[in-house]
N, C-alpha and C positions, 0 to 999 in steps of 0.2 A: 333452743338453748342447749349448748354443748355441755357434756358431762364435766363436772368440776368447776363450772362457771359460778362465780359468787352472785348472791342475791342481796337486795336491800336489807332483808331481815338478818342476814349474817352480820352486816355492819352494825345494825341497830342493837342486836342482842349483845354484840361485843361491847358496845358503848354502855348499855345498862349494867353489864357485869363489871366494867371498869368503875362506873359510878357507885355501884354497891360496895365494891371493895374499898373505894375511897372513903365512903361513909362509915364502914366498919372500922377502918383504921382510925378515923377521926374519933369514934367512940372509945376505942382502946387507948387513944393518945392521952386521955385524962390521967391515967396512971403512969404512962410511959410517953413523955412529950416528944422523945426523939422519933417515935413512929409517925408523927404528924407530917414530917418531911416527905414520907412516901406517899401521902395522900394527894399531894399536889399534882404529880404527873398523871395519876389515875383519874383524878377529877377533871384535868384538862383534856384527856383523851375522849371523854364522854361526848362533848359537843362536836369534836372532829369526826368521831364515828358516825354521829347523826348526820353530819354534812356529807360524808362519803356515801351513806345509804341513799340520801335524797338525790345526790348527783346521779347515782346509778339508776334510781327510779325515773329520772328525767331522760333516760336513754343516752346518757353521756358517759364517757370513760372517766374513771376515777384516777386523778393524777397519782403517780407513784410517790410523790413527795409530800402528799397531804397528811397522812398519819405520822410520818417522821417529824413533820413540822409541829403537829400537836404535842408529840412527846417532847420535843425540844422546848416548847413554850412551858410545859409543865415542869421540866427540869429547871428552867429559869426561875419559875415561881418558888421551887424548893430552895434554890440558891438564895433568893431574897429573904425567905423565911429563916434559913440557916444563919444569915448575917444579922438577923434581928429585925428585919423589916417585914414583920408579919402582916400588918395592915396593907402595906404596898403589895405583898404577894397576893392577897385576896382581891384588892382593887384592880390589879392588872387583868383579872378575869373579865372585868367590864370591857377591856380593850380587845381581848382575844376570844374569850369563850362565848360571850353573848352575841357578837357579830357572826360567829360560826353557826350558832343555833338559828339566828334569824335568816342567815343565808340558806340554811337547810329548809326553812319554811318557804323561802322564795322558790327554790328548786322544786319543792313538793307542789307548790302552786302551779308551776309550769308543767308539771307532770300530769295534772288533772285534765282529762280529755274534755274538749269543749262541749261534747254531746254525750249523753248516756253515762255520765259520771255517777259512781255509787256514793252513798252517804259517807262511808268511811274515807273515800278519796277526797270528798269536800271538807271533812273535818280534820284531815291530816295537817294542812298548813296551819290551822288554828292551834293544833296541839303543840306545834313547835313554838308558836308565840307564847303559849301558856308555860311551856318549859323554860323559855327565856325569862319570863316574869318570875317564876319560882326561883330559878337560878340566880337572878339578880338580887332577890330578897335574901337568899342564902349567903351570897358573897358579901352583901352589906352587913348582915348579921355577924358573920365571922370577922369582918374588918373592924367593926366597932366593939367586938367582944361583949355583946349583949345577947346572951342566949334567949331564944324564944322557943318554948316547947311546942307551941301551936304550929310553928313553921315546919318542924320535923314531922308533926302529925300530918300536915298538909302534903308534904312530900311523900310520905308513906301511903297516903290514900290515893294520890294522883298517879303514882308510878305504875300500878298494875293496869288501869284502863288505858293509859297512854301507850304502854308497851303492847297491850293487846291490839290497840288501834293500828299501831305500826306493823305488827305481825299480820293483821288482816289485810292491810293494803299490800304488804309484800307478797302475801299468798295470791291476791288477785293479779299482781304483776307477774308472778311466776306462772299462773294459769294462762294468762294472756300470751306469755312468751312460749309456753308449750304449744298453744294453739298455732302461733305463728311458725314455730319450728316444724310442727307437723305439716302445715301448709307448704312450707319451704321444702320439706322432704318430699311431699307429694309432687310439687312442681319440679324438683330435681329429678325425681323418678320419671316424670313425663318427658322432661328434656332429654334425659339419658336414653329413654326408650326411642325418642325421635331421632337422637344422634345415632343410635345403633341402627335404626331403620335407614337413615341417610347413608351411614357407612356401608350397610349391606347393598344399598342401591348403587353407591359409588363403586363398590367392589365389582358388582355386576357390570357397570359401565366400563370399569377398568379392564375387566376380562374381555368385554366386547371390543374395546379399543385395541387391546393386545392382539385379539384375533384378527381385527381389521388391519392393524399395522403389519402383522405377520403375513397377511395375505397380499398387502400392497407393497411392502418394503422389498428392496433388492438385497437386504441382508438376510442370510440364511444360516440356520444351525443344522448340525448333522451328527449322526453317530453310526459307525459301522465297524466291522471286524475284519481283520486280515488273518487268514489261516496260514498254517505253516507251509502248505503246498502252494501258496500264492493266491488263493481264491479271496476275493473281496465280497463281503456280504453287507449290504446296506440294511441298517436296523430302523432308522427313522430320519426324516428330514422335514423341515418346515415348508410352508406353502410356497415361499419365495423360490424354492428350488425349481419348480415347474416353470415359473415365469422366466428365470434366468437361463435355463438350459433347454426348455421345451419338452423335457422328458418327465414322465410320471414315475414314482418310485417302483411300481410293479414292472416297468420296462427295464429297470437297471439290474439285469441278470447277467451272469457269466462275466465276460471281460468288458461289459459296457461301462463300468466305473473307470477303468484304465483308458478306454477309448475316449472318454471325455477330455483327457489332458491333451493339449496341443502337442503334436509330434516333436516340435523343437524344444519343448520344456520338459519332456519326460525324463531325460537323463539327469538333468539338474535337480528336478523335483525328487527323483528316487534317491539321489545322493543326500539331499537335505533331510529326507524322511528317515534314512538310516541313521543320520546323526541325531535326529530327534528321539530315536529309540533309547539312546543312552542318557539324554538330558531329561526326557519326559515331556518337554514342551517344544513347540516350534512355531515360527512365524514364516509363512510361505507366500510368495508372490508368483503367480503363474497364470497361463491362459487356458481357457477351455474352448471346445468347439461344440456349439449347441446342435440341436436336432436339425435346424434349418441351415447349418453351416456357419452360423454367426460366431465370431470370435469375441470372447469377453475376458477381461482381466479380473482376477479374484485375488484378494488379500485375505489369507486364512490364518487363524490362530488355533492350534491343535494341542490336545493333551493326549499323550500316548501311555497306556497302561498295559503291562505285560500280564497275560493270563496263562493258564496251564498249557493250552494248546492253540492260543491265538493272541493277537494284539487288539486291544480295544481303543478306538480313536473317537474322541468327542471333541467337537470344535465348532467354530463359527466363522463364516466367510462374508466378506463385503465386496460387492460389485464396485470396482474402482475404474471401470472402463472410461467413463467420462473424465475422471480425475487424471488418468494417464494421458488421454487425448489432450486435456487442458495443459498438462505438464509439457507434453511434446510441443504443443503450440507455443507455450511460453518460452521454451528453449529455442524454438525457431525464431520467435520475435526477438529474443535476447541476442541471438546471432546477427539478426538484421540490424538491431540497434548498435551492436558493437562494430559491425561493418560500416554503418553510417557514421559512427563516431570516428572510425579510422579515416574514412573518406573526408570528413570535415576537417580533421587534423591535418591530413595530407594536403587538402585543398588550401588551408590557410598557409601551410609552409610553402607549397608550390606557387601559390599566388604571389607571396612576397618575394620568393626566390626568382620567379619568372620575371617580375618587373625589373629587379636589380640586375639579374644575370643577362637578360635580353638587352638591357641598356649597354652592358659591357660588350656583349656580342655584336651589337650594332656598331660600336666604335671599332672593334677589332675587324669585323668584316668590311665595314666602310673604308677604313684606312688601308686595309689590305688590298681591296679592289682598286682604290685610287693609286696605291703604290705599284700594283701590278700593271695598271694601265699606262703608267709613266715609264715603265722599264721596257726596253726593246726586247724582242723575242730571244736573242741569244744571250741575254744577260744571265750571269751565274746565280743571281739572287732569286730569279723567277721560280725555280723548283722549291726553294725554302718558303717563299710567300704562298705558293700553291698548297704546300703542306700545312701552313698556318691556317689558311682559309678552310681547308678540308677539316682540320681539327675543330675549328670554330663552328662550322656547319654541323659537325657531329655532335658537339655540345648543344646546339640548338635542337637537334633531333632528340637528345635525351630529355631536355626540358619539355619538348612537345609530348613525349611519351608519358612523363609524369603528369602533365596537364590533362592528357587523355584519360589516364586512370582516375584522376580526381574529378573528371567530368567537366573540366574548365577549358578544354581545347576549343578553338574557334571552329565553327561548323558553317558550311554553306549548304543549307537545306534546300533540296529540290527533289522532284520525282525521279527515282532511279529504278531501272529494270534490273533487279538483282541477277536474273538469269543471264542477261546480255553482259552484264559487268563481269560475271564469273567466266563466261565463254571467252571474253576478250583476254582474260588473264590466264588461260590454261597453259600457254607456252611458258609464261613467267612462273606459274606454280610448279610446272615440271622442272624448271631450272632450279627451283629452291629445294628440290628433293635430292637425296643421295642417288648415286648412279644405279644401285640395285633395287631401288624402290620405284614401283610403277603407280601411276595415277589413273584411277577409273572415275570418270565423271558420269553423273546421271542428272541431267539438267531438264527440268520440267518446262512448261510454257512460261510466258512472261509473268514475272513476279515483281510487282511494283511496290516500292517503299519510299518513304520520304526521308532523305538523308544526304550525307556528304559522300560523294563518290570516292574521294581520296581516302577518307577514313574507312569506308567499307572495303576498299581494296586492301587496306592494311589489315583488316580483320581476316580476310581470306588468306592473305599471305602468311600472317602469323599463325593461324590455325594449321595450314598446310605444312609450314616449316616445323611447327611443334610436333605434328604427326610423324614427319620424316625423322626428326631427332629421336622420337620414341622408338622407332624401328632400329635405328643405328646402322651398323655396317652390314647386317645380314639382308637377305632378300625379303621383300615384303610389299605390301600394297596399301594405298591410301584411297579412300572413297570420298568423292566430293559431290554433294547433291543439293539441288534447289527444288523447292516445291511450294505450293500454296496448300497448307494443311491446317487441320483443326487442332489447336492446342487445348488439352483438357486440364483440369485442376492438378492431376498427378504430374503432368508434364511441367507445370510452372511452379509446383510447390517446392521442389528441391533445386530449382534454377535460381541464379543470382542476377541482380540487375534492378530494373525499375520496379518499385513496390506497387505501383498503381496499375500494372498490366493485368488485365482480366482475361479469362479463357475465351477462346473464339477462333475465328478464321484469321490466320497469320501467315506471314512469309517465313519460310524455314530454310536455313542454311546449315547443312550437316557435313561434318568432316569425321570420317571413321578410319582408324588404323588398326593393324594387327600387331602392334608393338608389345612392349613389356607390360603395359597396363599399370594401374596404380592401386594401392591399398586405400583404406578409408582415411588414414591420416594425411596422405598425399592429396587425395581429392579435396579435403577440407582446405588445404593451403595452396592449391594449384594456382589460384588467381591472386594470391598475395604479391605485392610488389617486392622485387629482389629475392623471391623464393625460387630456387632452381636446384636441380639435381646434377647439373653439368658444371664442371670447373670453369669452362669458358663462357658460360651464360651470364647475362645480367639480371635475368628474372623479371623483365619488364614486358615481354611479348604477350603473355596471356593476361597480365594486369592491364595492358593497354586495350586488349580485346574487351575485357569487362567494362572498362571506362567508356569505350566507344559505344558498346551495346547499350549501356545505361544511358548515355547521352542521347541515344536514338530511341529511348523509352522502351527498350526491349529487355530480354532476359537470355542468359546463356547457362546451359546445364551440361554436366559431364556425367557419363556413366562409364565405369571402368572396373575390370576384374584383373587382378595380377595374373600375368601370363596369357591373357586373352584380348589384349588391346583396349582401346578407349574410343569413345564416341562423344563428340562435342556438338551440341545442338544450339543454334542461335535462333531465337524467336523474335521477330520484329513486326510491329503493327503494319498491316497491309495498307498501302496508300489508297486513298479514295479520290484525291484531287490530282489528276494526271495532266496538269497544265504544262505548256511548253516552257522550256528554259528561256529566261530573259536573255536577249542577245548580248554578248560580251562586247563592250566598246573596244574598238581597235586601238592597239597601242600606237601612240603618235610618235613619229620620228622627229628628228631635230628640226626639220623644216616646218613641221606643223605646230611647233611651240610658239606661244605668243608671250611677249614680255609682260611683266606685271610685278607688282610689289607684294611680297608674301611675308607675313609675320610668323615666326616659328617660336613657340613657347615651350620650354622644357626645363627640368630641374638638373640636367646633366650638361656641363659645359662641353665635354667631348662630343655629345650628340648634336649640340648646336653647331659646333665647328664642322661636323660632317654635313649637316643640312646646308650650311652656307656654301660649302664646297660643291655639293651635288647640284643645288639649285643655281648657284652662281655660274657654274659651267654650262648650265642649260639656258642661260640668258635671263634669269629672273633677278629682280632687285630684292635681296633678302635682308630682312631685319630680324634680329634675334633678341630674346629676353630670357634671363636666367631666373626661373621660378614664376609662380602664378601672379604674385603681387607686381613684380617688375613688368610682366607681360601685359597685365591689365592696365598699368599706368602708361605703358608705351602706346597701347591701343586707344585708350580714352583721350590721350593728348591730341591725336589726329585720326579719328576713326575713318574719315573719308579717304585717307591716303592708301589704304590696304585693299588688295583685290581678293585675298584669301588668308585664312589663319590656319596654321598647323598647330594643334593643341594636344599636349600630353595629358592623359587622364589622371595619373597618380603623381601629385606633387605635394610635398610636405607643408609648405607655407599657406597655399591657397589651392584648393582642389580644382581639377579641370571642370567639374560641374559648376562651381561658382564662377569661374572665369568665363565659361561658355554662356551662362545666363546673362552675365554683364555684356558680353559681345552681342548676343541676340537682342538685348535691350537697346543697344545703339544702332545696330544694323541687322534687321531680321533677314535680309536677302543675301548676306555675305556667305560665300562658301566656307564651310567649317569642316576641316579634316581632323578626325580624332585619331590619336596614336596611343597604343598601350602594349605592354608586354604580355598581357593575358586577357582572357574573357572577351572574345569578339562580340558576344551577344550583348555586352553592355551598351553598345551603340544603339541597339534596337529596343532594349528594355529599360535599363536604368537611365540612359541619356536620351530617351525618345523625345523629351521636351526640348532638347537642344536642336532637334532636326538636323543631325549631322549629314553632310553631303556624302561622305565616305568614311570608311574605317580602315586604318593601316596598322598591321601588327608588327611589333618589333620581334627580332631584328629584320629590317627591311633592306632591300637593295636600292641602289641609287636610281635604277631604271623604274622601279615601282613607284617611288616618290614622285619622280618627274612625270611619269606617265599619268598618274592620277591627277596631278595639278594641271597637266595639259588638258585632260578631259573636263575638269571643272571649269577651266577658264577658256575653253574652246569657243563658247558662245558669248563671250564677254563683249 
C-alpha cells in the first residue's frame, strides 16, 4: 500500500462524522428551524461514504463521481424541504440513501474471503443491513413527524459497535495490504537484483562481443602524435590494424607510418592533412601497402588537436577495398551497358536506314549499269554515269561500315588462317602507309580463326591506316604481328567487344605505332562512330574494326601514352574446326542459263522494274508483285507455274516470313531466294524454317541475281 493511499476506515469515519453532525443539527433545529436544511446534505453523505468504503474494501476503485453524487442528492432534499415538501425530502431517502447502504453491504459481502474469514468480516455485511433498517425507521419517523424517543436511543446504542466493527475490518484490510505490499517489495527487490545480475552478465557479453568484433572487424581506430620535426609516434591502435596491414604496433617505428601510405597517394594525403590542421577534422581516402605488399583502400575520419609541441590525431578507418573494387566493376558494367545501348540504338537506326537506303542504291546502281551498258564507249555521258555509279557504290560502303559497327553486317564465316591473310596483305598495307613510315611484320605460325575474310582484311587495313595517320608526315614505323597467345583477365578487362569472351588461348593481331599517342579521354572515345581528330576523316574506321571484332566474338583493346605511340590488340577465339571451304559454284554464262518463270515480290516498284529488266535480258519469264499480299495472291493463283521465287524480307503489308511460309505450304521444293538490305544471318537464323535456297543482299548487281538463279535452276 503506497503512502497517502486511502483506506476503508477513512471513508467510514467520514460518514459517521457527517451523520453525527446531521443529528446534532437536527436537535438544534428545534429552536432554529432554518438549520434543519443543512442536515439533509450531511445525512445523505453518510450512506455514500459507507458505500465508498465498502467498494474500496472489495478491491475496487472508488469512482470520483460517487461522493459528489451523494452531496448533490442531499442538496436536492434541502431544496424540497425549503419549498415546504418536508415529508417528500425524507421519503426521497428511501430512493437514494437506503439503496446505497444495502449496496455497501453487498460489496462488503463480496469482500469476505471464501476461506479463513474472520468473525468481524462475516458480521460486516449484516451491520450494513442493520444500518439500513435503523435508517429506514428514522426516515419514516421524520416523514410522519411522530417523534419516537426509543429510536434515538437505539441509534445511539448501535452506532459505537457498528463503527468499531467497521474500523476492525478496515484494520484487517490494512494489515493484509501491508503484508502484500511487503511481499511485492521483496519480489521487486528480487527481480531488480536478478535484472542487475542479467545486466552485468549482458555487459560482460557486450564487452566480449566488442573485443571479438574489434579482433575480427576490418574497421580500426588509432591515435598517434606528429612532432614538430616530422616524427610520427603511434600511441594505440585496435586489433584490426594487424589484420589489415600485417604489422604489429611495436614494428611501427621511425618512418614506418609514412611508408604505409601508397607512393601515389602521399602528396595528396599530405595536402589534405595540412588542410585538416586548420579545420580540426578531415575525411581521407587513400591506399596503404601492407607488409606482404598487398594494397588496401582505407577511408579515414580524423580529429586533429594542436598541442604545445606536437599534433594529436585520433581517428577511425574503414577498409573499403572491396567496395572500391565493386564500384570499379559497377562503373565498368555501366560503360558496357551504355555501349550496348548505343549499339542497339545504332543497330535499329542502321537496320531501318539500310533497308530503305539499299533499295534506293539498288535502283540507282541497276539503272546506272543498264544505261552504261547501252551507251557506246565514246559517248560523252559515260564519264558522268561512271561517276554516279562510283558515288552510289561509295554510299553502299558507308552503309556497310555502319552495319559493321552495329554488328549487323553480313558475314561468310569459314576457317581463316590469320597469318596467311596478313602475309597476303603486306604489300597493300605498305601502300596504305605514308611514304616515310615503314612497316615491320612479325608473323607467327598459322593462326586459325572462324570468320569472314573480307571483314578481317578490313580490320587489318583500318588498323594499319590508323597507325600511319597517327604518325603523320614525320618518319616512323608500324609493327604488325600475329600470334597464338594466352589472353589473361587483365588483357580482356579493358578491351571492348564481345562480353562473353573468357580468358584462354586465342588468336592475336597486334598493330603498334610510334605516333603521337592518346590521352585517357581519346582512348575512351577512339571506337565511337564519327569520332575523329582529323578534318578529313569520317570517324568510321576504328568503329568498323570494333563492330567486326564484336561480330567475330572477339575483343579489341588499346594501350597508349601521349608522345609514345599506341598499341591495338585484337583477340579472336582460335578456330577448332578447320574444315575445307565449300566449293564456290561457278558463275554461269549466258549460254548456261535456262529459261524459267520467276516470281519477284518486293515493296518497291523501281526494284521490281530492275528485276524485270535484269532477268528479262537473261531470258527468264518474269512476273512481279508489289508487296507481300499481292505476291502471295499471284503465287496462290497458280503455284505450279513458277520455277523460283525472289522474296524481299522486309515489307510493310505482309512480311517476307509470312509470305515464305505460305509459299512453302504450297510447294516445299520450290527454290526460294531471300533478298534484304541488312542482316545476312537472318536467312540462317530467323528464316531457317523457310529453308531458303540462297540469300542475296541489296544493293546487288544484275550479274549476281542472274548467276544465283542460274545455279538454282541448273538442275531443273
